N, C-alpha and C positions, 0 to 999 in steps of 0.2 A: 430729375436728368437737368435741364437745366438749368434750376436750384443750386441743386452740387457746383454744376459750371461756376456761377454766379459765389458761392461762395469760398472756393475755390480762388478765383479772382479777388474777394473780398480781403479772405485771410492773407494772402501776398500781398496786399496794399496796405495791412499791414503794419505785414512787418515789417518791412519798407519803410512807412511813417515810422515806426520806433525806429527803427535802423538811424533814419536820419536825426531823427533827434535826436537817438544819445550822442551821434558826433557833431550833433553842430550846435546844444546846448549842454552839454554836460561836460563841468569841471574837471577832469581829469588828475590825481593824484591828491584830491583830497578828501579828509577825512568824510564828508554826507555823501561821497559817492559810495564809499564801500556800506554803506545804509540806505543810500535808492536802490542799489544795485539787491544789494539782499531785499530791499522788500520787495522788488521786482520779480524775483526767483519765487520769494513767498506765494506770492497773486498767483506766478503760474503755477505751481505745484499744488495749488489747494483745488485752485480749477480745473485741473490731469486727473481722473480717475488712476491712469497710470506714469508710474515717479518714472519712468526710463523714457518715458517722453514728454513728460516736463522735465526734468533735467535737458534733454537735449537741445528743448524751446528755449527754454531759461539761458543756456550758454551759447544759442546762436542770434540771441535778441539781446544779449550783452557783451556779447566780443567778446570773453574775456577766454582763461587760454582754459578751465573744465568749472562744470558743477559738481556737488556732490549731492547726498541726502544721509543725514545721519539721524539714527536712534537715540534712546533717551542712555544708553549706555555705551554712545559714541560709536558704534558698528556702521561702517560707509553699507544703506541697503541698496542706494542704485547711484547712480556714478555715470558721466560722461569717458570715464578714462577704465577700462571693465576690468582690471586688475586692480581697485580700489575696491570692490566690491568686494564683503564681507570681510573685507580686513580694518582692526579698530582703529580709529584714531593716530597717529605714529607720536602726538605730539601730548602730551597730559594736560595741558592749561586745556588746549581746545576739548580734550575729553572733558575737562571738568565745568566748560562752558554747557556742554551739549547737555551732562544730564544734572545742571544746577539750571538749564534754560535759561543760559545768560548772553549777552551779544560781547563779542570778542574778537578782534585782531590782531594778529604776530606774524612775522616772518617767522618758519620754521621750516626742517627737511621735510620732505616727505620717503613715507614709508617703504611704497610700492613703484613701481614702473610707471611715469604720468603717459598718457595715449593724445594726441589731438588727432579726430580723425584715423586714428586706428593705428597709428605710428609714434614709437616714442619719442615724445620730445625735448622728458623730461627724466631722466633715469634716478631710479631710486638714490636718497641721497639729496637730491638737488632740493636745493633754501627758492622756496616759493613764500608771496604771501598769501595768509589763506582767512576768512573769515569766516566767524562762522555765529551766524542768526537765529533764532527760534524762530517756530513757525507757529503762525496767528491759534490755531488749535490748542496751540498747546505738548504736539504729539510729536518729539524728534525738532531737527532742526535743516536749516541748512546751510553748507559750506562752498564757497565763494574760493578760487584759486588764481592766482596772479603773477605772472611772472615779473621779478623786480626788475629788469630790462626793459622789458614791454610797455610796462608801466610804466616807467619815466619817459618812454619817444612819447607816448601818446601825450602825455605832458606839455612836449614841444609843436603839437598839432595843431592848426587853425581850430578856429571856432566853427567857423562853417566853410563848408569843404563841397559846392553847389555839383561841381562836376561828377563827386563821386553816389550824391544824393540822385540827379538826373540815370547814370547807369545801372544802379541802388533800384530806381522804378523801372527803367529796362527788365532788368533780370528779372525783377519782380513779374511783371506782365510773362516772361516770359516760362515763368515757374506757372503760373495760373494756365496759361495752353496746355506744359505739359501735365500738369496736375487734372483738368478737365478732360486729355486722352487719357490720363492714366483711371482718372474714375469712372470713365465710362468702358473702359477696359473692363476693369477691376467689377459694376456692376451686369457684363455676359458675366464674367466669370463666373462670379455669384451663382446667377441664374442657375449654370451649367452643373456647377456643386453640385449644386440642393437639389437637382433634375438628375445625378450619379447617386449622388449618395442616399436619393429615395428609389432609387432601381440595386442601389447594391443593398438598401436595407429589406427590398425584398426580397433581392435572391438568398440572401442569409439566413430568413425567416424560413423561407421554403425551402431549402439545403437543409435547413435543424428538423423542421418537419420530416423530411423523406430520411436522415440521416436516424432520428427516434423511430418510425414506419419499417427500415430495415433492420434493427435493433431488436422491434419486435417480432420481425419475422423471423431471423437468424433464431430467438431464443424459444418459441415458438418450436420451428423443426425441429430445432436440438433437442426441445421437450415430446415431440411426435414421434423422432427419430430411438431419443431412450425406452416411451412407452411402447414403440413398435416392436424392440429388442428384446423388452421385458416379457413383451407379450409370446415373444418368438421361442424366447428361451423356457418362457414357462408350457408352452406348445409342446415345444423339444420335452420338457423333461414329464410330461403327463406321459406324450407316449411311449416314451421307452419305460416310465413304470407299468403302463399297460402290459403292454410285451414283455415285462420283465415279471409281473406279479403273472399275463396268462403262463408266462415260460414255468418259473417257481411253484406252480402250484399247480399246474396239470400234472407236471412229473407227480409230485406224490400220490397225487390222489391217484393220477390213474392205476398208482402202484394195488393202491387200497383196495379202490374196484374191482381190480381183478384178482386180488390176492381172494377179494370178499366172492365175486364168483368163483376161482376155482375149489376155495370151501366148500360152496355150492352144490356144484353139477358133478365134482369128480371124488375117485374114491383115492385121498391121499393116504401112505404111509404114515406112522408116529413123528418116524425125521422130518418128513417134506411136510407135517402140517405145523411143524415147529420153526421149519424154514418160512415159510410163507408166512408165520403168522408175527416172526419175528419182523420181517419186511415190512409189515404191516404198521405194524409201533413203528419202528425207525421212522416210516414216513409221515403217523401218526405226529410224530415228535415233532420231527419237523416241517408240514402245516402247521401244529401249535408254534412251533419257535417263529415262523412268516409271520404270524397275524398277529402273535403278541409285541413282534417289533414295529408293523406298523402302527400296533394301537399305540404301543409305547410314544412313538413321535409324536404320533396327534395329540399322548394328555401333555407331551410337554411344552410344544407349539402354542398349546390352551389353554393352560394352564402355568406354565412356566414349572422351576425345580428348583424347592427351598431348600437344603440342608441346614441342619444342627451342627457346624463344626465343633468341633471339642479338639483340644489338643494332646498328643497321644505320640509319646516318646519314638524315638529312633528307630530304636530295638524291636519298638511293639510292632509297627510298620512291617521293618523288615520279616517279622516274625508273619504276621499276620499274611507279606505277599510270599511267603514261603508255605504258607496252607494252603498257596492254591496250586500246589504242583500234580503234577498229571504227566500222564507216558509222552515222550518225547520234546518234557518241560523242564529245565535246567533251571534252581535256586542258585544263582552265583552266593557266597559267602560275599557281604559288607559286612564295615567297619562298625565298631563297636561305639555309640556315641551316644551315653546316658543323659549327655548335655544337653542335649538338641531335640527341637518339643518340633510338632509339625500340626498347623493348625487345617483340621480335614474330617472328612468323615469316611473310616476306614472304609467301612460296606462299599460305597461309592465307587469307593480307588478300586477296592478289587472287581468288581464289575465290569470297571473299563481296562483292567487288566485282561481279568477272562476276556473281552471280546476284543485286544488283541491279539494274546495267543491263538485264538481261534481261526480269527481271520487271517497269520502266519500260516497256520495248519490250512487251514483252507484252499490259501492262494499256492499251496506249492511249497512250503518249506518242510524240510528233515525233521527240527530242534529250532528250540527257541528256547530263550536264555534270559532270565528277568533278575538285576541287579535294584540295589537302592543306593545313595551316594549324594555325599555334601556336592559334590561336582559337576558341571555338564561332561558328558563322553563324547556330544555330536558337536560337529559345526550346524546346527540348522538350515537345511535347504527350501522349507518352509514352516511356519509358526502359527500355532491361531491361538487365539486369549491372551493374555498380559502374564509376561512373567513377574514371577516377586522378584525386590532386591532381596531378599534371603532365602533361598530354598534348597528343599528336599528334592533328586533326583529320582523317579524308577523309568528304566532302562527295558523295553522290549526289543531283544537281536533275536535277527532268526535270519536261517540260511536259503532263504527263498530266492525265484527269479530276479527279483528286484519289482521298482515299479515305473512306470514308462516314463518315459518326461515330459510327454503331451498331457498327461496324466493329471501328472502329479499337482496342478494348480489346484485341481477338484477334487481333491481325494478327501480331502473330511466334508463333500457339498451330499446334499441330500440326493437319495435313488442314482449317487453316479458311483460306476465303475466300468472298471476293464474292460474291457469287449469278453476277453475268452474265460473270463469268471462268473463261479453262480454265486449268490444272494445275493441278499435285494436292494444293495447299498446302504445302506442304512447303520450298520455297525459302527462304523468310524464317526458317522457324521454325530449319532449317538454318543460317543465317548465324549467328541469337542464339545456339545450338550453340557456334559455331568460336570469335566473339567472346568469350564471358561463358568458352571456354578459354584464348583469350591474354588477362586479366587484365581488359577490359577493356568497355566498355558499346558499346550498340548504340541508337539513341534516335532517333524522327520527325516532324516537321510537315508536316500536309498541310491544301493549299485547293483551290479547284473551281478553281484556273487550275496547280499542281501541286503536288509532293508534293518533302521533301527528307530523304534520309534521310543520318544522320551517324555514324561511325565514331570512338568516342574510345580512342588505345594508349596505353598506359604510356610516358613521356615521361622522357632522360637529359638531363640538361648533360654538357658537356663538365667543371666544376668538380666534378661530383658524381662525377663518372668516378673523377679525379683521387684525390675521400676513397676512395671502392671502391677502388682501386687499393695506396691511404697502405697 
């Protein structure tokens, strides 16, 4: 601490001595003054690591209007007058001297306002005497600014001004006291700043750790909630599946067992015997259908579906759909488009259409219509799979009661079915799997007056087939 105070006092005395020496010995107005001032400024700039501080010290020591530091292109990089910083030298002779590392002294106008202690003293265009001298290390130049009128007034000053020297020494002492006070305050402030900085760093680090931990906990909680929801959904589906299988298998199985017992224990007439046997055959077929559906879904999920897609004409596809005619089903006359072909498996499409027809009749429809077209017939409320850019559409329209709004989002999911309906809830799920394997989409539009299921299959025109063949 004491060393710092002594250093401040010594610096103040040195500054005062330099100023007194400058006032008492410097012959103002002679060419040697410019050389000496430039050398003094260059030495101060070389000794200070901060150019901004160096130019201010040089100006105060030399008692001139402004000091600037130029780079090799003549651009001002530091100056006691802020507006000059970043500006190129206004005079071409000065710029050339800075570029060639030469000494030059010239009276010329300044390109920017020249400030003295923050106040504009010489507006842009004012003529000042400007001296440029290269630095000793060869990197850049120092430029000194002299007001011509003040330079002339300095020539008339006496060589020795003892009273000013005494005043300056007093000011230097006062400056030393202020410097000591500032130094002590700065030391305390720096110590407190370091303590606060350490505490802040610790708090930031701890806050980041807490934030990371919170994010990890939130992620883990989110994953746990998803896993729990998935597990609950699986449990719900499994429970509903068990109940469904119990109901769907028990009913026809009970009928078969009851019929067998009747045949065994009672004397039935010929017609009665035929009726019992027909009921047993129908219920047995129903049991076989349920078992086949369950096994088919298991095979699809374990092995996937792979079809050998071939190109069939639109007319062939329409004819294949027409052959699936059954009671209660009508096939609407479609377009005749021999130039349009479809990449698909006709047998698989037929199975899906038959499944959609059976599903409609099972759920209360009195009539079902099947139609092939090259235009979409509906605005889908739900669509699964990816609709091809060029497509042929098969629509299955029924006059049933429609699909409940709450059940609609789950209509193509496994084991999902409306509460009042019979069946395994696998028919539409299998239809979805087959259509997706055929690179198509399956969509639905429903209302209380009926439902429309639409199959979209990839279409190929004659022109496209010729390009591929070529």
